[in-house]
C-alpha positions, 0 to 999 in steps of 0.5 A, a space after each residue: 558513721 553517716 552514709 556507711 549503711 547505704 554504701 554497704 547496701 550498694 556493695 552487697 547488692 553488687 556482690 549479689 548480682 555477681 554471684 547470682 549465677 552461682 547461687 542459681 546453679 546451687 539452687 537448681 542442681 544441688 538443692 542448696 539455698 532454697 530456704 530462708 530467702 524471704 527472712 534473710 532479705 526482708 528481716 521479717 522474723 517471727 517469735 513464738 512468745 513475743 510476750 517474753 523477754 528475748 535473748 537473740 543468739 547468732 550462730 553461723 553454722 553447725 559448729 557454732 550451733 553445737 558449741 552454745 548448747 549449755 549456754 542456750 539451755 541455761 538461758 532458756 531455763 527461765 520461763 519468762 525468757 525466749 531464746 531466739 537462735 539465728 543461723 546462716 547455713 541450712 545445716 546450721 538451721 536444721 541442727 538448731 531446730 533438732 537440738 533446741 526444740 524449746 527455742 525459736 530458730 530462724 534465719 539471720 538477715 542479710 546486712 542490708 539496712 532495711 533487713 537488719 532494722 526489721 529483724 531487730 524490730 520484729 524480735 525486740 531482743 533484750 540482748 544480742 550475742 554473736 558467737 565467735 566473730 560475726 560482725 556485720 556493720 549495718 547490723 551492729 549499727 542498727 542494734 546500737 541505735 535501737 539500744 540493744 546490748 551487743 556481746 560476743 560469746 567465745 570470741 576468737 580472732 586469728 592472726 590472719 584475720 587480725 591482719 586483715 581487719 587492721 587495714 580497716 581499723 577505724 571502721 573496726 574501732 567504731 563497730 567494736 566500741 558499740 559492744 557492751 562486752 566481749 568474752 574471748 577464748 584467750 589472752 592473745 585474742 583479747 590483745 587483738 580485739 583491743 588492738 582493733 579498738 575494743 575498749 579494754 575494760 569490756 574484753 574478758 578472757 572467759 576460756 573456750 566454751 567448747 571445753 564445757 560441752 565435752 563429755 567425759 563419760 562414755 556410758 551416756 545414753 546417746 553413745 549407748 544408742 549409737 553402739 547398738 545401732 552400729 552393732 558394736 560389741 564391747 570387745 570391738 576396737 573402734 577407729 573413728 574418722 570424724 569431721 572428715 573431708 575428701 579425701 580423708 575418708 578414703 585414706 582412713 578406709 585404706 589404712 583401716 583395711 590394711 590393719 584388719 588382718 592384724 586386729 580382727 576386732 577393729 571397726 571403722 566409723 566414718 563421719 563426714 563433716 558435711 551432709 552433702 557428702 554422705 551419699 558420696 562417702 557411702 558410694 566410695 565405701 561400696 566401690 572399695 568392695 566393703 559392706 556398709 552400715 549406715 546410721 540413717 538406715 534401719 535395715 543394715 547388714 551385719 558383719 560377715 566374712 573376713 572383712 567387717 562392715 564400715 559404719 557411716 554416721 550420716 545424721 546431724 548432731 550425733 558426732 559428739 556422742 559417737 566419739 564416745 565409741 572410739 578407742 582411737 580418734 582421727 579428727 579430719 579437716 586437718 589433712 586438707 586446707 580446712 584448718 582442722 576441726 574440734 578435737 576437744 570432744 574425743 579428747 574429753 572422752 579420754 581417747 588418743 587423738 590423731 590429726 593432720 598438720 593443718 590445724 590453724 583453726 584449733 592451733 592452741 588446742 592442738 598444740 596443748 594436746 601435743 604438749 601434754 602427750 595426748 595427741 599425734 600428728 599424722 601426714 598421710 595414709 601410711 602415718 595414720 596406719 602406723 599411728 593406729 597400729 602403735 596405739 592398738 598394740 600398746 594398751 599402756 600407751 593408749 591409756 596414758 594418752 587418753 588420760 592426758 587428753 581427758 585431764 587437759 579438757 577437764 582442767 579447761 572447763 568453766 567458760 560457760 559459767 563465766 559467760 552466763 555471769 556476764 550476760 546475766 549482769 547485763 540483763 539485770 542492769 537492763 531490767 533495773 533501768 526499765 524499772 527505774 524508768 
């Protein structure tokens, strides 16, 4: 694809000029985009163990960083190998640093020709894995020219994205043909990748690795620690509103408050999706006249009087463990235009799941949970309140839905093992080729 790289450089540079006032505003006023600029612009990345074989995994943000946990831990278990994780967002970077102290965590380069070329030369990876769908043309072409095998892990391609990519099908065909292997979540995604030009023999349905990360046991140490931090007893009933966006937290608070008189042991835990909103949500709870217990604060109030405290999980990387406290789970981003969030984590614990109608990012998962009777769709504060009331009032209904949720998640596990088998085969083939040479 001669000339494409420099054409893209010009387009990217023009876009940077256009959005630079917005970036400056976010940097000065909101403190965002302060870190990683030298690495992103130059591609000069640093490894901790340059003498080892390198597997480079790119996970854009928090969701992708968390879903690759089992994959990363398995790959890093070989002492001859270094796993490098790159992210694009600051929250993704912080989560990766906290979650994987044994790996090298750095920034993904901007898709300028010089940046991607320097990044590949700096890391010298034996394989590059892109999580879900993160195809940057200059990066893909640079990796291909350097002879580095490219794979897609847990690939997904929604109908809307597919329609958009079809408009540039020749470009997509040229890029997808450079991949050694594409592991995708389901058959529909496989057909869409092939339609865009991916060689059919290289596209494999592995399932969704998010199922493998789902915990099935509530008595794990991380959940137990959170129960203690939030001063929750075994007699408490817990409603968790997790991965929420504005105004979902307020709807949850008001629905919960209207139920406390009927269910005095009912406790509410809020988990906003983005750390930038922790203070905003804390202020909202206080403005509603409610006491607040924050995970990040060691000195917190205890439940007193007729209104118990609202719990706020204002730390990163603990939502999965927190779901294990719940008797009922509301998964956010589903009453807004976000398109839903991961409802598999609460389902794995055997928790009845509630979510709004906007779940297109997890359409197959939400449809499957509804079909097996594990979930319910709510549309506003009133329907949330009534759904929670039904579940708390009917222990048999709650147990039946929870059992269906756990069974569904358990039946879908195994994608990580299939992914590791494919990656291992590529790495072994590379090692044999080097030995032969």
